[in-house]
N, C-alpha and C positions, 0 to 999 in steps of 0.2 A: 615575454609572455607576446600573441599577439592575441587581441580580444576579435569576436565571433566581428566585425566591422574598423577589424585595420585600428582598431588604437590600442593601448596599456595597457592589461587588462589586471592591474595592481599597479597606487604608487613603487617610487623606487624600495626597497624594505622591504614591502609585504606579501605579506607565502598568500597566491593560488586559491582561488578559492571554485572552486565548478558552480555553476548558474543549477541549480535543480526547480523541478519545476512541479507546481502541486495545486492538479482541480482544488477551484472551492467548491462549495454548498450557497443551499440560497436558500431564505429566507425573507417576515414580512417583521423590518426593527417598530416596535411600542414608540423607542426612542428619537427616530427618525416616522414619526408621525401614516405608521401602517408600509414606508413605499417599502418594496423592493430591493433586497442585495445581499450582497457571495458575503460567507462568511464564512471561514473557518476553524478549527480549535489551535490555539497559541501551543499549545502544548509540542504539537507537531514542527511546529515552526525555528523552536525553539529547540529541539535533536538536535534538526539537523543541521540549525548554528552554531551552538556542538560540539557536531563532527565536522566541522569545516565547510563549513559547504558554503553556501549564499540562496540562503530559499527564494522562489517568488510561486504566489500566488495568478492561477490563471483561472480567467471570467470566461462563465459561460454564452454558453447561446452567438460565439463567433461557426461566423462561417469554417468549412473547412482548408480553405489558401486562409482562409489569418489564421489558422489555430496551425498548420504547417504552418510560416512564420518564422511564429511563439516554438515548437518543434526544434525547427533543423536551429535554434541556437541554442539550445534545451544541454547540460552535460550525462543530466542525469531523470528521471522522472520521476513521483512518488505521489501512488496512490491512499490516501487513506480511509481511514471510517466513516461510514454514514450508514441511508437507510439502505434498504433492501433493496436489489433486482429488482427489475421488473421483469417478469419470468418467458417475456415474449422471446426476450437474450439470449434463449435458451428452449423453446420453441416448447412455452406453455399455460396450459392456461392456469391466471391466478389462484390461490389456495385461500381457504377460509379466511385462513389467521400472517395471510402472508402482511403484514407491514406498510409502512407510506414507501411511497418510491418517484421518481423524482426522470421522467426519459430524456429528459434534458442532458442531463449530466449523467446516465451508463449510454449517450449518444458521445459527451464528449471525451470520456472514460476509456472511453472505448477503443477508439481513434487513438489516440496516443498509445494506448497501450501494442495494439496491436502493429501500429509503428517503429512501437520502443522496441520488442521480440524479434520483427523482417528486422529489421535494422541494427542490434545491439547494443542500443543506447542501455546505458545499466540503470536498474526497476527495481524501488521495491516498493513493493504491497500491503498493507496494510489491513486484516479482520475485509471490510466488509471491499477491501483495494485486491485482497489473496482473494477469493470469491472471482467480484470483475476476471482477473487478472485468466481463471481458470476460465472463466468462460467464453473471452475474447481467444484464450485460442481452442475453443469448441465444447468444452464440456458445461458440465451442469449443477442444479443445486440442490436438495433438499431447502422448499422454502419454509418447513418448519421440524425444526428436530424432531422434537418428544414425539411432534405428531404423526411424520411419517420414514422414524426411523428407527427401530423394534431394537431396546435396550441401552435409550442413549440417555445417559447424564442430561442433568443440568449445567445447560453453559449462558443462560443470558443475566450478565447477577448484573442487572445496569440499574443505574445511577435513574434517583439518590438513594434510591433498599439499602445498596455495596457500592462502596469505595468503587476512585475506575483503578486504588490502585492494588484494591482486595488481591488472593490468592486465592486460587478457585482450585489447581487444579496439577495437577505431573505432568507433564510429555516429553515421549523418550523416543532424540532423535534419530537420526541414519548417522552415521558417525563418518561418512564416508564424502557426504554430502558436506559446503559449505558452513553452510552454518553447523552441522557437527564441528567442523572443527573452533566452529565461534563459539558453542557455549559445550561443551565437549554431547556424552549421552547423551544425558537427562537435562529440567530446568523445568522451572516451577512458573507463570503465566496466572495473568489475565485470564478473564474469560465476556465479553460480552453482546451476545454475540446468541441471534434464536438459528442461523442458517450456517449448513456446513454446504461442501463441495461437497458432489455426488460422485457422477461421472466424469474423474481427467481428463481435462482439456489434448490434441495431440501434442502438442512438449508439455505437459504440464506430466513432472513425477511426483509423485506424497511426499515426505523427506522429515516427517513429524508426524506424532500420532497422540491422543487424550489413551485416561485410561480404557474409554469404553470403546473404541475405533477412533472414534473420527478424525481425522484426516487436520491436523492445524500444520503443516508448512510446505506447503508449494517451490518447486523451484522448476525453468524450463531448461530445454534439456540444450545443449552445445548455445550454449549464449552467452555470456561472460560473468554478464553476475545483473539474473532474473526474478529472485525471491522473491514469496508468500507468505505469512505471517497471522497466525486465524487470531493471533492474538493483544496489546498491540503494549506496544517494548517503550513505546515514548510516558507508555506513562509511572513502567519499571529504569529508563532509566538515569537519569539523576538517585535510584538507589544506594544505596553500597552490596547491599544482597545480593540483588537483578543488574551489578555491574555491565553483565552479560550484551545486558542491552541496550545499552552506550556504545554497546566493539562489536555488535550487529549494522546502524549510523553510522559508525567512523569504514565497515570492509567496505555499505556505497558506497559510502563518499567519495575512498580509494576508489572504489572502481571507477569512479565518471571522473575522476580525473585525470587515471590514464586514459585514458578515452574522449580527452579534454589538447589530452600531450598528445597521442597521436593526432589530431589536426582534426579529428571527430568534433561536431557544432560547432562548425560556426558556417 
């Protein structure tokens, strides 16, 4: 199989691995004397690699042409968790309970998400990533669930008070959806978010719900594979009792491999 640049994409006898890009986040590292650095949770990379992908991180602050060069070489896009989205991205003012935002990360990820949706490139989105996917297709968010959505349960079981693998609530899943084929009609999930989908994007449909009705997963209709989940499957993928989360990553990587073999991403 040829690579994007005409070279062999794998050594003889090795399995093909689709290239999956994941945007970075930003931080100021005290280890490097406060220099601005790009960071990302290693659990995402481990889950993608364990499922058979070749994951790479994408820096922020790239102009659109440079970002497009990277996007064109990818077989799939993974959108991770992180800060709140700036409400300006869906036409709202800041609520007093809005958390930290990063407009540059929003710009980068919204661009990648819109390209992937428009061009049929496989996409898997987690927590903030699911919310961003919804906004990228024209939807909106509750800036704080318990303040703005009546009779909602707690969803913000954040570290360090709670472990990232803590099971917080069950989820009901639409069996007719790709997620239903992986998990069945229900599963249990961890929960580390204070925002949630409000109005669905034009191409998004809800495919899973928490007991209080909060949307826990979305699917982009008429797309080969574009799924967002509100929980953190990367943290649950290595646990035997929540093994279906690893299968979610495997299904995504399989879609990326199909995309690559069909001559896309080159």
